[in-house]
N, C-alpha and C positions, 0 to 999 in steps of 0.2 A: 648437507654439504657433500659434494662429490669426493670420492676417494681419489688420491693422487694416482696418476697413470704410471704403472710399472711394467706392464706387459703389452707389447704392441705387435700387430701383424702388418707385414708389408707385402702388398700384392703387385708384382711387376718389377722385374730386376733388369731393366734395360740400361742404357748408358746413363740415365738419370737415377732410376730407382736403386741400382746396385750400390753406388756410393752413398746415396741418401740413407738407405737402410744401415749401411756401415757406420755412419755417424751416430745413429741411435744405439747401436751395439757398443760402440766406444764410450758412449755416455753412461753406460751401465744399465740400460733397459734390457729386459728380456725380449728378444726379437724372434718372431716366427714368420717365415717367408714362404711365398708361393710364386713360382714362375711357370709359364706355359711350357717352356723347355726345361725339364727337370734337371738336366746337367748344370744349368746355370744356378739353380737353387742349391744344388749340392756344392758347387764351387763357392757360393757365397757363405754357406754354413761352414765349410772347411776353413775359410779365411777368417771369418768373424766369430765363429763359435755359437751361432744361433742354431735354430732348427728349421729344416725345410719340410714342406708337407705336400701331399699329392693333389689336394684340391684347395680352392680358396676357403671353402667352409671349414675344413680341418685347420687351416692356418689361423682362421679367425676365432676358433673356439678358445675360450679362456682369455681373450685379449680385451684389455680395457679400451684400446684404440686401434682401429683398422685403417691403414693408409693404402690408397690405390694410386698407381702411376702406370697407366697402360696407354694404348694408342689412340682410340677414338670412342665415340659414343657407344657403338655396338660392343666394343671390347669391355667397356665399363659395365654395361648391362650384363654381359656374360659372367663377369667375375663378382657381381654384387647381387643382382636379383635373379640371375639364371639358375639352372640346376646346379647344386653344390656351390652356389655363390656365397659370399661372405654373410649376407643377411640371414641365411639359414643357420649360421653358426654363432651369430652374435646374440647377446642377451640384453634385456632391458637395462638402460642406464649406460650402455657402452656408447662409443662415438665412432662415426665413419667420416673420414676425410678423403676427398678425391683430389689428387694433384694433377690428373689428366687435363690437358687442354681440350675442352669439349664444349658443347652448346649450353646456353643458359637454360634451355628447355630441359635438358637432362638433369641439370642441377636441381631444378624445381621438382622434377619427377622423383629423384632420389630423396630429396628432402621430405616429400609426402610419404614415400615408402618407409622411410626411417621413422617418421612421426607415428605411423600406424603401429609400429613395434616398440615405441618408447625409446628409440635410439636417436642420439644426436647426429647432426650432419653439418659439415662445412665443405663447400666447394673452394678449392685452394690451388688454382693453377700457379705455376712458377715461371719465373724468367731468370736467365743467367746461364742457361745451357749446361753442357756437360762439365765445362770448367768450373762453373759456379757450384754445381752439385758436388764435385770432387773437393772443392775448397771450402765447402760449407758456407757459401756466400750467395745463396739464392734470394731472390725477392719473391715473396708469396703474397698474392692478393686474394682475400678471403670473402666469402659470402656465407651468412648464417646468423644465428642468434648471438647476442653478446655472451651468454652463458656458455654455449658450445665453443665459441672462439676462445674464451678465457681458459677452458680446459685444454684445448688443442695447442694454443700458442707456445707454452713452454717446451713442448715436444718438437714442434716445427722449428723452433729457434736453434735447435742443435745443428741444422744444416742451412740456416738462413742468416742473412744480414738485416733483413727487414720483413716483418710479418704484420700485415695491416688488414683490419676488418673494413670492407668497403660498403657493407649494407646487408640486406637479407639474402637468402639463398639465390644464387644466380649472379650476384653482384661481382663475385670474384671472376667468373667467366667473362662477363661483360668488360671488366677492366682489362683482362688479358687480351681481349679483342682490340682494345685501344692500343695496347702495347704492340701487337703485331701490325696494326695499321701504320703506326709511327715507324716501326723498323723497316717495313717494306719501302717506304719512301726514302728513308735514310740510306739504305743499301744501294738503291738505284742511283741516288744522287752521288754517292761515293764512287760507284762504278763509272758513271759518266764523267766525273771529274778526273779520275785516274786515266780513263781512256783519252780524254781531251789532252791531258798533259803529255801522254805518250805520243799522240799524233802531232803535237806541237814541238816535239823534240826536247821537252823539258826533262830534267832529272826528277822522276816521280817521288823518290824518297825525300829529296830536298824540298819539293813542293809541299809534301805533307808536313814536314818539320816546321815550315813557315805557317801554313794555314791552320794547322791544328792548334796553334796558340791563340787563335781568334775565334770568331763566331762560327766558323765552319767545323770546329772540332766536335767529335762525338765518340761514344764508346766504339762504334763500328770502325771509325777511322783509326783510333788508337790500337785496337786489337786485331784488325783484319787487313790493314793496308799492306803490310809486308808480304803476307801470303798471296794477296791479290796481285801485287806487282810481279811475284814469282810464278803466277798462274797455277797456284796450288789450292785445291779445293777439297781436300780429303779429311777435313775435320769440321767440327761444329754441327749446326742444325741443318738437316738434310732438306733439299728442295721438295721432295715428296711431302714431308711433314709441314713445310711452310705452306704449300698449296692446300693441304687439308685445313690448316688454320685460317688461311685467307678465305677459303670457301665458307667457313663458319661465319667469318666477319661479314662477307658480302650477303649471305642469306639473312643474317640479323639486320643488316643495314636496309635491305629491301622491306623488311617488316616494320622497321622504325621510320621508314621514308627518310633515311640519312643518305647523303650523296657521298660516294667514295670513288671519284673518278680515277685518281692516281692509284689507289689500291687495286682497282679492277684492271688497270693497265699493267701494273707490275705483276699481277697474277698471270696475265697472258705472257709476259716476258719469261716468267718461270715455266710456263707451258713450253715455250721455245727451248728452254734449257733441257727439259725432259725429252723433247724430240732429239736433242743433241746427245742423248744418253746420260744426262746428268742427274738422274733421279736421286742418287745418293751423294752428289756433290753438295757442299755446304752452300748456304744462301748467298754468300758473296760471289758465287760463280756468275752472277749477272754481268760481271766484267768479261768473262770468257765469251758470253753471248755477243757483247758489243764488238769484241775483237774478231769473232767469226763473221759477223755481219759486215764489218768494215772491210773484210777481205773478199767479200762476195762480189 
């Protein structure tokens, strides 16, 4: 029987990882952190009382569970299988969980690397954004064995409202792709609806109050319509990161021979937003693109 998890390492303290690791510290776990920018690791340790370390390997030493939340496939490889990566500091019987939104290929690659060392692995991308991370209300979609998931789930629950095993390694990443595909279409639809209402001279807020009570309602509408109406896009998930995610979706779709015409189109709309200088605007900035094109 596996020992209960008491010491964890958290690798990557961005807008998601910083609060996620904080929830673990508040839950009473011993938390060891690493961040590429040392000042952020120092700030986290000062706030939460854990310890920060100069390399992923040193953070992972002595940890029952290592959690990773970084930018992309290459970042994950660097902090796990690279020089001074977590796998060089982990011991047989420990567990690696990757929260990064990455490719299913990478999940399978890490699963194989962990198995060679007698280490468990779960790919566990999240949905809910910075707000969900701060509020401990993320949705986590997992891929891995039932035994590894059962060990990880009580820890992941400290910052999640739902943690679900979707299948073997890679299944979490594939499910996250479905999530991003759905979001892309929803945000564009909401942007077009608000743009149409504005052009028609309607009170956009009153329009949303009416239609949100029916079939048009969505999380995006409830949580983003007010800032979109005010043309404010300085919060939430950045366009650069959405394009990274949609690139993963479109590549996987080509291999699966799945057709994603709307996703491909919205990806190009986000490319327009980048040309406008909106790399760090949040994803609801598709409305600003419509407003700009409408004035052209």
